[in-house]
N, C-alpha and C positions, 0 to 999 in steps of 0.2 A: 794803465793800458798804453802800450807803446804804438808807434806809427803803423807797424805791420798788423797789429791786432785791430786798430781802427779800420784799416782797409778791409780786413776779414769781416768785421762787424757790418760795415756798409754792404758788403756782398750778401750777408745773411738776410738783411732787410730789403734786398733787391734794389739797392741804390748804388750809384757809381761815386766813389770817393772823390774823383776828379771834378765832379759837378758841385761838390759841397765844401771843398777844402778852404776856400777863401770867403765863405759866406759869413756875415755878421751874426752874432748870437742873439737874434731877435725872435719875436714870437712867431713870425712867419716860418722861419727855419724850424723852430721847435714843433710847430703844428705839422709840418711835412714829415718830420721824424716820427712823431706820435702816430700819425696815420700809417706810415710804413711799418712800424712795429705791429700795429693792430691787425694788419693784413697778412703778416708773415710769421709772427711768433705766437703760438697759441697758449692760452691758459690750459694747463693740463696737470693731472695728479698721478700719472701712471707709475712713477717710482713709489709713491706712498701706497698705492693699491697693491703693488708687488713686493712690498716690504723692503725696498732698497733705500737706505738712509739718504737723506737730503743734506747736502753740504751748502752752506751759505757763503763759504769762503770765495772771494771774487774770482780767483783763478779756476776753481772748480766749476763755478757758474759759467765762465767763458768756455771751458771745455765742453760742458753739457749743451749749452744753448747755441753757441756759435759753431763750434767744430763738429759736434755730433748732431746739430740741427734739431734739437728738442725744444720744448717749451718749458713751462714750470708754473709754480704757484706765485702768489703776489710777492712773497719774500724773495723769490728767485728772479723773476723777470723785471720787477720794478727795481730790485737791487742792482742787477747787472746793467740795466739801462741807465741808472744813475751814474755808474762808473763811466759809461760811454759818454754821457753828457758832460761830465766833469772833464774828460779828456779833450772834448771839443771846445772847452772854455766857458761853459755855463756854470753858474753857481747853483749847487744842489744841496737840499736838505732832505734826508730820509726822515719820515715821520710815522709814528704809530697812530693807528686809527681804530675806531669802534665801528663795526659794520651792523647796520640796523635792519636790513631787509628781512633777515630771518630771526630777529630778536624776540618776536612775539610779545611785545610790550615790556620786556625786561630791559635793564641796562646791560648792553653787551660789554664784555671785556675787550681790551685792545688785542686784536688778532689779525690786523691788516696793515700792510706796508704801502705807503705812497710817497710821492716826491713833491716838494715845492721847488720850482726852478726859477732862478733869477735871470731875466732876459733884459735886453736894452729897453723893452717896453713895460717892464714891471714884473711882478711875481705871478707865476702861472702854476696851476694845479696839474700834475701829471699822474695818470694812473692807468696802466695797461694790464693791471692784475685782477680785473673783475671778469668772471665768466658769464655774467648776466648782462642786462641792459646797462650801458655805461657810456660816458662821453666818447665820441670817436676822436675828437681833437682835444687839445688842452683847454682849460677854462681859466679866465682871469680871476685872480683872488680878490674879488670885490664884493662887499657886503650889499645884499639886496638887489643886485642887478640881474635880471633874467637874461640868460644866455641860451640861444637856440642853435641847435645843430640838427640838420636834416629832419626837422619836424619834432625833435625832442627838446624839451625845455628844462633848464637847470638854474639854480640860484644858490648862493651862500647866505647864511645868517651867522651871527655870533651869539653864543650862549654862555652864561657865567661858568657853568660846570663843564660842558662838553667842548667849549672852544668853537672852532669853525664847524658848521653843520652844512653838508651838501644835501640839497633837496632836488627831487625830480617831479615834474608834473606828469601824472599817469592817470588816464581816463578821467580827466577833469579835477583831480585831487592832487595836492602837493604832499609828497611822501618823503620821509627821511631815507637817505642812502647810507651815509656814514658821517662821522665826526672825527676831528683831529685837532691837536694843538701843534704849535710851531717849534716845540723843543726838538733840536736835532738829535738823531740817534746814530750810533755806529752799527756796522753790520752784525756785530756780536750780540747786540741788544735784542735781536729778533730770534736768536737761536731757541730760547726756551719755548716761545710761542709756536715756532715752527715744529718743534718736537711734540707739542700738544696736538697740533694738526695731524702729525704722523701716527701718534700712538693712543691718544685718549679715546676711551670707548664711545664717548658721546660726539667725537669729531666726525663730521660728514666726509672728510677728505680722504679717508682710506677705505671707505665702504664699497665704492664702485667708481668706474671711470667717470671723470668729469673733464670734458675737453670743450673748448670754445674758441672760435676764431671769427673776427669781424670780416665782412665782405663789403664791397662797394655799395651794396643795396640792403644790407642787414647783417646777419651773422649766422653761423652754423654751429651746432653743438652735438656732443655725444654724451648722453647721461645713461650710465649702465650700458644696456644693449639697445638703446633707442637713439637714432640719428634724427636731427631736426634741422631744417633750413628755414630761416625767418627772412622774409622780404616784405616790408611794409606790414600790412595786416594779415598777410598770408603765411601759413606755416605748413611746410611739407614734412611729414613724419614717416619714418621707417622704423617700426617697433620690432621687438622680438628677433633681433639679429643674432645669428650664430657667432661663435667666437671667431671663426675664420672671416665671416663677413665684416665683423667689427675691425679686424686687423687690416683688411683691404681698405675700408673707409678711413681709418686712421692715417693710412699712408696717402691715399688719393685725395682726401679732402683737407687734411691737416698737415700733410708732409711729415708724418711721424712714423718711424720704423722702430719697433720695440720688440 
């Protein structure tokens, strides 16, 4: 990613490059960038729903997400953000992950991409590729330490088979979100799993629109033809939207023109 692309990238996440060009690669900077991504680049699967092949090649991701101002799935938006962080001077490892929320008690296969980022303050967990509840800021990669963000509580454990396990406290119970190991991956390693998400009959990612974007007080989502806005314990729901109404909301609420 060259200098001009870095400036374009900052503009896409609504930050000024001049305010950040001389900042040290510490956790404070990483958290600011993580939040900026969460508020501007949505998780979305519109290409998969419309049968448009997804490319994970970095230049194709830059064109789609930065220049055409789209979002993407975890392979796309975590992948491109990793290229951006490397260009700024952070150490970045792309990691494969097992996603447990919809596993229904089974061992899920690795179908999620996340990042481990080396900062001046230690290793941090970066993941902007989850459309459901997820950390707004980065998490320190520390075993057993409860980390709280705007009322949400998370912690990591280590297990012999799964490696690192991320847990969330939800309604008084600790639940698994995902697991991962620290073996670094190249972008080509995610192609096969991304194709499964695009084409497998059992994949949920090509059945209907799945769009999500964090807000300062919660998040907003589009599942099929239902729009929801979450703020604290309150949920505003607009179901049974027409195709035209969905298009308007995708543009107005998520900044997507498709």
